[in-house]
C-alpha positions as CSV (number, residue, x, y, z in Angstrom):
1,M,33.8,-4.7,3.0
2,R,29.7,-5.9,2.6
3,D,28.9,-9.1,3.5
4,S,28.1,-11.0,0.4
5,T,26.6,-14.3,1.8
6,P,23.1,-13.0,1.9
7,L,23.6,-12.3,-2.0
8,M,24.9,-16.0,-2.7
9,L,22.6,-17.7,-1.0
10,L,19.3,-15.9,-2.5
11,T,21.2,-16.2,-5.9
12,C,21.2,-19.9,-5.3
13,V,17.4,-20.5,-4.1
14,L,16.1,-18.5,-7.0
15,T,18.1,-19.9,-9.4
16,L,17.1,-23.4,-8.1
17,L,13.6,-22.2,-7.6
18,L,13.2,-20.7,-11.5
19,A,14.1,-22.8,-14.7
20,A,12.3,-20.5,-16.7
21,G,10.7,-16.5,-17.2
22,G,7.5,-15.7,-17.5
23,R,6.4,-12.7,-19.8
24,A,7.2,-9.1,-19.1
25,Q,4.5,-7.2,-18.4
26,D,6.1,-3.6,-19.3
27,R,6.8,-2.9,-22.7
28,A,7.9,-0.2,-25.6
29,L,5.0,0.2,-28.1
30,T,7.3,2.9,-29.8
31,T,11.2,3.2,-31.0
32,G,13.3,5.4,-32.4
33,T,14.1,9.2,-31.6
34,R,11.3,10.9,-32.1
35,I,9.7,12.7,-28.8
36,H,6.6,10.9,-28.0
37,S,3.7,12.1,-25.7
38,T,0.2,12.2,-24.5
39,P,-0.7,8.5,-25.1
40,K,-4.4,7.2,-25.0
41,I,-5.7,3.9,-25.4
42,S,-9.2,3.8,-27.4
43,P,-12.7,2.9,-25.8
44,D,-12.6,-0.6,-27.1
45,G,-8.9,-1.2,-25.9
46,K,-7.4,-2.5,-29.3
47,W,-5.9,0.9,-30.2
48,V,-3.3,3.4,-28.9
49,A,-2.9,7.2,-30.2
50,Y,-0.1,9.4,-29.3
51,L,1.5,12.6,-30.2
52,A,5.4,12.1,-31.8
53,D,7.0,15.6,-33.1
54,G,4.2,17.4,-33.5
55,G,2.1,14.4,-35.7
56,L,-0.8,12.5,-34.2
57,Y,-0.7,8.7,-34.9
58,V,-2.3,5.5,-33.9
59,Q,-1.0,1.9,-33.4
60,P,-2.4,-1.4,-32.5
61,I,-2.2,-1.8,-28.6
62,G,-0.3,-4.9,-29.5
63,G,2.1,-3.6,-31.6
64,G,2.2,-3.5,-35.2
65,T,2.2,-1.1,-38.4
66,E,1.9,2.9,-37.0
67,R,-0.2,5.2,-38.8
68,Q,0.3,9.0,-39.5
69,L,-3.0,11.0,-39.0
70,L,-1.7,14.6,-39.1
71,A,1.7,15.8,-39.6
72,K,0.9,18.7,-37.6
73,A,-1.4,18.4,-34.8
74,G,-2.7,20.1,-31.8
75,S,-1.7,19.1,-27.9
76,S,-5.5,18.2,-26.9
77,Y,-7.3,15.2,-28.2
78,F,-9.9,12.6,-27.2
79,W,-11.3,9.8,-29.0
80,D,-14.6,9.1,-30.4
81,S,-16.6,6.8,-28.3
82,N,-16.8,4.2,-31.5
83,S,-12.9,4.3,-31.6
84,A,-13.0,4.6,-35.4
85,S,-12.0,8.1,-34.9
86,L,-10.4,10.8,-32.5
87,L,-11.0,14.7,-32.0
88,I,-8.2,16.9,-31.8
89,V,-8.0,20.7,-31.6
90,V,-5.7,21.7,-34.5
91,G,-5.4,25.6,-34.8
92,N,-8.9,27.5,-34.7
93,S,-10.8,24.1,-35.5
94,L,-11.9,21.0,-33.5
95,N,-11.5,18.4,-35.9
96,R,-12.5,14.7,-36.4
97,V,-10.1,12.6,-37.7
98,A,-10.6,9.1,-39.2
99,R,-8.1,6.1,-37.5
100,S,-8.1,5.1,-41.2
101,G,-7.2,8.3,-42.5
102,G,-9.2,11.8,-43.4
103,S,-10.1,14.6,-41.4
104,T,-13.5,16.9,-41.4
105,R,-14.3,20.0,-39.2
106,V,-16.3,19.9,-36.4
107,A,-16.3,23.1,-34.6
108,D,-14.9,26.6,-35.1
109,L,-12.6,27.7,-32.5
110,T,-11.9,31.0,-34.2
111,N,-11.1,33.5,-31.2
112,K,-12.1,30.9,-28.7
113,S,-8.4,31.1,-27.2
114,V,-8.9,26.9,-25.9
115,I,-6.7,26.0,-23.5
116,D,-7.2,22.1,-23.1
117,L,-9.8,19.5,-23.4
118,Y,-10.7,18.2,-20.6
119,G,-13.3,15.3,-21.2
120,I,-15.9,13.7,-23.2
121,S,-19.6,12.8,-22.1
122,P,-20.3,9.1,-21.5
123,D,-22.7,8.8,-24.3
124,G,-19.7,10.7,-26.5
125,S,-22.0,13.6,-27.4
126,W,-20.4,16.7,-26.0
127,L,-16.7,17.2,-25.7
128,Y,-15.7,19.7,-22.6
129,G,-12.6,22.1,-22.4
130,M,-11.3,25.4,-21.0
131,R,-11.0,28.5,-22.6
132,Q,-9.1,31.8,-21.6
133,V,-11.1,35.2,-21.5
134,G,-9.4,37.9,-20.3
135,V,-7.9,36.9,-16.9
136,F,-10.3,34.4,-16.2
137,T,-11.0,30.7,-17.4
138,V,-14.2,29.4,-18.9
139,L,-15.7,26.0,-18.4
140,F,-16.9,25.1,-22.1
141,R,-18.6,22.3,-24.4
142,I,-19.0,21.5,-27.9
143,Q,-21.6,19.3,-29.2
144,T,-19.5,16.6,-31.2
145,G,-22.0,16.1,-34.0
146,S,-23.6,19.7,-34.4
147,G,-20.6,21.4,-33.5
148,L,-22.3,24.0,-31.3
149,V,-19.8,25.5,-28.8
150,Q,-21.5,26.6,-25.5
151,D,-19.6,28.7,-22.4
152,L,-21.0,27.2,-19.3
153,I,-18.9,28.4,-16.3
154,T,-16.5,30.9,-15.3
155,F,-13.8,30.6,-13.0
156,V,-10.5,32.5,-11.9
157,G,-8.7,29.2,-12.3
158,L,-9.7,25.6,-13.5
159,T,-7.6,22.8,-13.0
160,S,-9.2,19.6,-13.8
161,L,-13.3,18.2,-14.9
162,D,-14.2,14.7,-14.3
163,I,-17.7,13.1,-15.5
164,D,-19.3,10.4,-14.3
165,A,-21.3,7.6,-15.7
166,S,-24.3,10.0,-15.3
167,G,-22.7,13.1,-17.1
168,K,-22.3,15.0,-13.5
169,L,-19.6,17.3,-13.6
170,L,-16.7,17.1,-10.8
171,I,-14.8,20.7,-11.3
172,S,-11.6,21.8,-9.3
173,A,-11.4,25.6,-9.8
174,S,-10.5,28.7,-7.8
175,P,-13.5,30.9,-7.1
176,G,-10.9,33.4,-5.7
177,F,-7.1,34.0,-5.8
178,G,-5.4,31.7,-2.8
179,V,-8.1,29.0,-2.6
180,W,-9.5,26.3,-4.1
181,T,-12.5,24.1,-4.1
182,F,-14.3,21.5,-5.8
183,Y,-17.6,22.0,-7.4
184,T,-20.6,19.4,-8.8
185,A,-22.7,20.9,-11.8
186,D,-25.2,19.0,-14.2
187,A,-23.9,18.1,-17.7
188,D,-25.1,21.7,-18.9
189,G,-23.4,23.8,-16.2
190,K,-26.3,24.6,-14.0
191,N,-26.6,23.3,-10.3
192,L,-23.1,24.7,-9.6
193,T,-22.6,23.2,-5.9
194,D,-19.6,24.0,-3.8
195,I,-18.8,20.6,-2.2
196,L,-16.2,22.3,0.5
197,G,-18.2,25.4,1.5
198,Q,-16.0,27.2,4.1
199,K,-13.8,24.2,4.0
200,Q,-11.7,25.7,1.2
201,L,-8.1,24.6,-0.1
202,T,-5.4,27.5,0.5
203,T,-2.8,25.3,-0.1
204,S,-2.2,23.8,-3.7
205,G,-4.7,21.3,-4.2
206,G,-7.0,19.7,-7.3
207,K,-7.1,17.2,-10.1
208,G,-10.3,15.4,-8.9
209,R,-11.8,12.1,-9.9
210,W,-15.5,10.3,-9.2
211,L,-14.8,7.6,-6.9
212,S,-18.5,7.1,-6.4
213,S,-21.6,9.7,-6.2
214,G,-20.3,10.7,-2.8
215,K,-16.7,10.5,-2.5
216,L,-13.8,11.9,-4.6
217,L,-10.3,11.4,-4.8
218,F,-7.8,14.2,-5.2
219,E,-4.5,16.0,-5.7
220,H,-3.3,17.8,-2.5
221,V,0.0,19.6,-0.6
222,D,-1.2,19.9,3.1
223,Y,0.5,19.3,6.7
224,I,-0.8,16.3,8.3
225,D,-1.4,16.5,12.1
226,T,-0.9,12.8,14.4
227,K,0.0,11.7,17.8
228,Y,3.2,11.4,16.9
229,V,4.4,14.5,14.5
230,T,2.3,17.9,14.2
231,N,2.1,19.5,10.8
232,Y,4.3,17.1,9.0
233,P,5.0,18.0,5.9
234,S,4.8,14.7,3.9
235,G,5.1,16.0,0.0
236,F,2.8,15.7,-2.8
237,Q,-0.3,13.9,-1.4
238,L,-3.1,11.6,-2.5
239,W,-6.4,12.0,-0.6
240,S,-10.2,11.2,-1.0
241,L,-12.9,13.5,0.4
242,D,-16.5,12.3,1.8
243,I,-19.0,14.9,0.1
244,A,-21.6,14.7,2.7
245,A,-19.7,14.9,5.6
246,K,-17.1,17.3,4.1
247,T,-14.3,15.7,5.3
248,K,-10.7,14.4,3.8
249,T,-8.8,11.3,4.4
250,Y,-4.9,11.0,3.4
251,L,-4.1,8.2,1.3
252,T,-0.7,8.3,0.4
253,S,2.5,10.2,-0.1
254,L,6.3,10.0,-0.6
255,P,8.3,13.3,0.3
256,N,10.9,14.5,-2.4
257,W,8.8,12.8,-5.0
258,H,6.5,15.0,-7.4
259,R,3.3,13.3,-8.4
260,G,1.4,13.5,-11.7
261,S,-2.4,13.4,-12.0
262,A,-4.1,10.5,-11.1
263,D,-6.2,8.3,-13.3
264,L,-8.8,5.2,-12.3
265,S,-8.8,1.6,-12.8
266,K,-12.3,0.5,-14.3
267,D,-13.7,-0.8,-11.4
268,K,-12.2,2.2,-9.2
269,S,-9.6,0.2,-6.9
270,F,-6.4,1.3,-8.1
271,A,-5.4,4.8,-8.9
272,S,-2.4,4.8,-11.1
273,L,0.2,7.6,-11.5
274,A,3.5,8.6,-12.4
275,M,6.0,10.0,-9.6
276,V,9.1,11.4,-10.2
277,D,12.6,11.9,-7.7
278,A,12.9,15.9,-7.4
279,G,16.5,15.4,-7.4
280,S,17.5,12.7,-10.1
281,G,14.4,13.9,-12.3
282,I,13.8,9.6,-12.2
283,G,10.1,8.6,-12.4
284,R,8.2,5.3,-12.4
285,A,4.6,4.5,-13.3
286,V,2.9,3.1,-9.8
287,L,-0.8,2.0,-8.7
288,V,-2.0,2.7,-5.4
289,P,-5.0,1.3,-4.0
290,V,-7.8,3.9,-3.7
291,D,-8.2,3.4,-0.2
292,G,-4.6,4.2,0.5
293,G,-1.4,2.1,1.1
294,G,1.6,0.6,-0.9
295,E,2.9,1.9,-4.1
296,Q,3.3,-0.7,-6.6
297,V,6.0,-0.1,-9.4
298,L,5.0,-0.9,-12.7
299,S,8.0,0.5,-14.9
300,P,11.1,0.1,-14.6
301,P,13.2,3.6,-14.1
302,L,12.4,6.3,-16.4
303,W,13.5,9.7,-17.4
304,K,11.8,12.3,-19.1
305,M,8.4,11.1,-17.9
306,E,5.4,12.4,-18.6
307,S,2.8,13.7,-15.6
308,E,0.2,11.2,-16.5
309,V,-0.2,7.3,-16.4
310,R,-3.6,6.2,-18.0
311,F,-5.5,2.9,-17.7
312,S,-7.5,1.4,-20.7
313,P,-11.3,1.8,-20.4
314,Q,-11.1,-1.9,-19.6
315,G,-8.6,-1.4,-16.8
316,D,-6.5,-4.4,-18.2
317,K,-3.3,-1.9,-19.8
318,V,-2.0,1.2,-18.6
319,A,0.1,3.6,-21.1
320,Y,2.8,5.7,-20.1
321,V,6.2,7.8,-21.6
322,G,9.5,7.8,-20.5
323,A,13.1,6.9,-21.9
324,T,14.9,4.3,-20.0
325,S,18.2,6.1,-19.9
326,P,19.3,10.0,-19.8
327,T,19.9,10.4,-23.1
328,G,16.9,8.4,-25.0
329,S,14.1,9.3,-26.2
330,P,10.9,9.1,-24.5
331,Q,8.9,6.0,-25.7
332,V,5.1,5.3,-25.4
333,R,5.1,2.3,-23.0
334,I,2.3,-0.1,-22.2
335,Y,2.2,-2.4,-19.0
336,D,-0.2,-5.4,-19.2
337,L,-2.1,-5.8,-16.5
338,D,-2.5,-9.9,-17.1
339,A,-1.3,-10.2,-13.7
340,L,-2.7,-8.2,-11.1
341,P,-0.2,-6.5,-8.6
342,M,-0.1,-6.8,-5.3
343,R,-2.3,-4.5,-2.8
344,V,-1.0,-3.3,0.5
345,S,-4.2,-1.2,2.0
346,P,-5.0,0.7,4.1
347,V,-2.4,3.7,4.9
348,V,0.5,2.4,6.4
349,R,1.0,3.8,9.7
350,P,2.5,3.0,13.4
351,S,0.3,1.0,15.7
352,Q,-1.8,0.0,12.9
353,T,-2.3,-3.3,11.1
354,S,-2.3,-3.2,6.6
355,T,-3.4,-5.9,4.7
356,I,-1.6,-8.0,2.0
357,R,-3.1,-9.4,-0.9
358,L,-1.0,-11.0,-3.5
359,P,-3.5,-12.2,-6.5
360,L,-2.4,-15.3,-7.7
361,A,-2.9,-18.1,-10.9
362,T,-4.7,-21.4,-11.1
363,G,-1.4,-23.8,-10.0
364,E,0.9,-20.5,-9.0
365,V,2.8,-20.1,-5.7
366,G,3.6,-16.7,-4.4
367,I,6.0,-15.6,-2.1
368,V,6.3,-12.0,-0.7
369,L,9.7,-10.5,0.6
370,L,10.3,-7.8,2.6
371,G,13.6,-5.7,2.1
372,F,14.8,-2.3,3.5
373,K,16.5,-0.6,0.6
374,T,16.3,-1.1,-3.4
375,H,18.7,-2.3,-5.7
376,S,18.8,-4.0,-9.3
377,L,20.1,-7.2,-9.6
378,T,19.8,-10.1,-12.3
379,I,19.4,-13.3,-11.4
380,P,20.0,-16.1,-14.4
381,G,16.9,-18.4,-15.0
382,F,13.8,-16.2,-14.3
383,Q,12.3,-12.7,-15.4
384,G,12.8,-9.6,-13.6
385,H,15.0,-8.6,-11.3
386,L,15.6,-8.5,-7.6
387,E,14.9,-5.1,-6.7
388,L,15.7,-5.6,-3.0
389,D,19.0,-4.6,-1.6
390,P,21.0,-8.5,-0.7
391,T,23.5,-7.1,1.2
392,L,21.0,-6.0,3.9
393,P,18.2,-8.7,5.4
394,I,15.5,-9.9,3.1
395,V,12.7,-11.5,5.1
396,P,10.1,-14.1,3.6
397,I,7.2,-12.6,5.2
398,L,4.4,-14.6,3.2
399,S,3.9,-17.5,0.9
400,G,1.5,-19.9,-0.2
401,V,-1.1,-20.6,-3.2
402,G,-4.1,-18.6,-4.7
403,P,-6.5,-17.0,-5.8
404,T,-5.2,-14.5,-3.4
405,L,-2.3,-14.6,-1.0
406,T,-3.3,-12.9,2.1
407,G,-1.6,-11.4,5.3
408,A,-1.5,-9.2,8.1
409,L,1.5,-6.2,8.2
410,P,1.4,-4.7,11.9
411,I,3.8,-1.6,12.0
412,P,4.9,-1.4,15.8
413,D,3.7,1.7,17.6
414,D,6.4,3.7,17.4
415,G,6.5,7.4,15.8
416,S,10.1,7.2,15.1
417,L,8.8,5.3,11.8
418,V,7.3,7.6,10.2
419,G,8.9,9.1,7.4
420,Q,10.6,5.6,6.9
421,L,10.5,3.5,3.8
422,F,10.6,-0.1,3.3
423,F,9.9,-2.6,0.3
424,L,8.2,-6.1,-0.3
425,Q,8.4,-7.8,-3.9
426,A,6.6,-10.6,-4.8
427,L,8.1,-13.9,-6.3
428,R,5.7,-15.9,-8.5
429,I,6.4,-19.5,-9.4
430,K,4.5,-21.9,-11.5
431,N,5.6,-25.2,-13.4
432,G,9.3,-24.6,-12.6
433,A,8.9,-21.1,-14.1
434,G,8.7,-17.9,-12.6
435,S,9.2,-14.0,-12.3
436,L,9.7,-11.5,-9.8
437,D,7.1,-8.3,-9.8
438,H,8.6,-4.9,-9.1
439,A,8.6,-4.0,-6.1
440,L,5.5,-2.2,-4.1
441,W,7.3,1.0,-2.0
442,L,5.7,1.4,1.5
443,F,5.7,5.1,3.2
444,I,5.1,4.7,6.7
445,A,3.0,7.7,7.2
446,P,2.2,10.2,9.7
């Protein structure tokens, strides 16, 4: 029989500390039995568009009246830069659909075999996508005013495109069967440059995002060699790449968890991801520091989760899709980043020290708890759940006031720790009210 004493003590302490709960940050924007997908927040941050049972809908981000814009819509769309309309592929056309209703054709895509849309230029004048030509894929663009369609570059395979503030393209593509690399190019596809050269990726890689003009973030599956472990297979990973040095740096991974495509916060300090357990299919929306480290969970456990977790352009909200039960319908969910999450970085490794940073509001007290197994426990009197198993040791490792609570997290020089998971959870208290954040997952990397 498990000892219930730690649970009883923790319940008493938290009940005394927390007289009333805080506001929940994860919320469902949609309801009902429809299958929702592909939420995108408008450039002004006020609206969310999404697909549901084949139609295109829009709703205020704070909730409110839903408007159906199209009863039958394609799966690829982007917001116009003015937030008043959306660009979407419907059949053989690119259409502009007004948020208030009404649709006009922008471009004729007959016989273009469009597969997906990838991005829109910073000034909104060009929309980029991928189309199929025989066994090849072609990066093309559409002028959003005139409807002009231009083919730019042909590849064996094309996985992603990112566009920086100047309009420069970052392309993840295959120049030949079995290899992957990253290219940069001008907005018109000229000056195509292979970043990796002879260091092309021979395992699954792709979906790069600009971190800066000289650095990118990308997804990869690789073996990691360290002084502790040779060829450690740590699952689906995030890496950064220094373009000038052509060197890649491991950031994070969780064995047996699938990854979605990474999105970046406005200040490019966090990447947002969907992580889904390969066995159970249960997923969570998470944030990861771009210099590697702990994975801050945002959402409750979700089923039928989509592969992307998208930031608002302002970086203050995150949108994703999932169901809160195995039989439920996937809903559009919003996470409000009014309280910034805890951050542990850089990568947590044996013999190295990472730093814990917990932003706090004025007058707010923070406590960081460490645990060794996840759990979900409701304790009366506060918002959120205790997500650390109270039948195992729970250790308060940091406490204090803001604006940022900071502390060191040293890891012993012990190779047997590689691959282990442990968890941190932040408790926030202010004026007798408080809440528990979702847990932060720490994978001890090789």
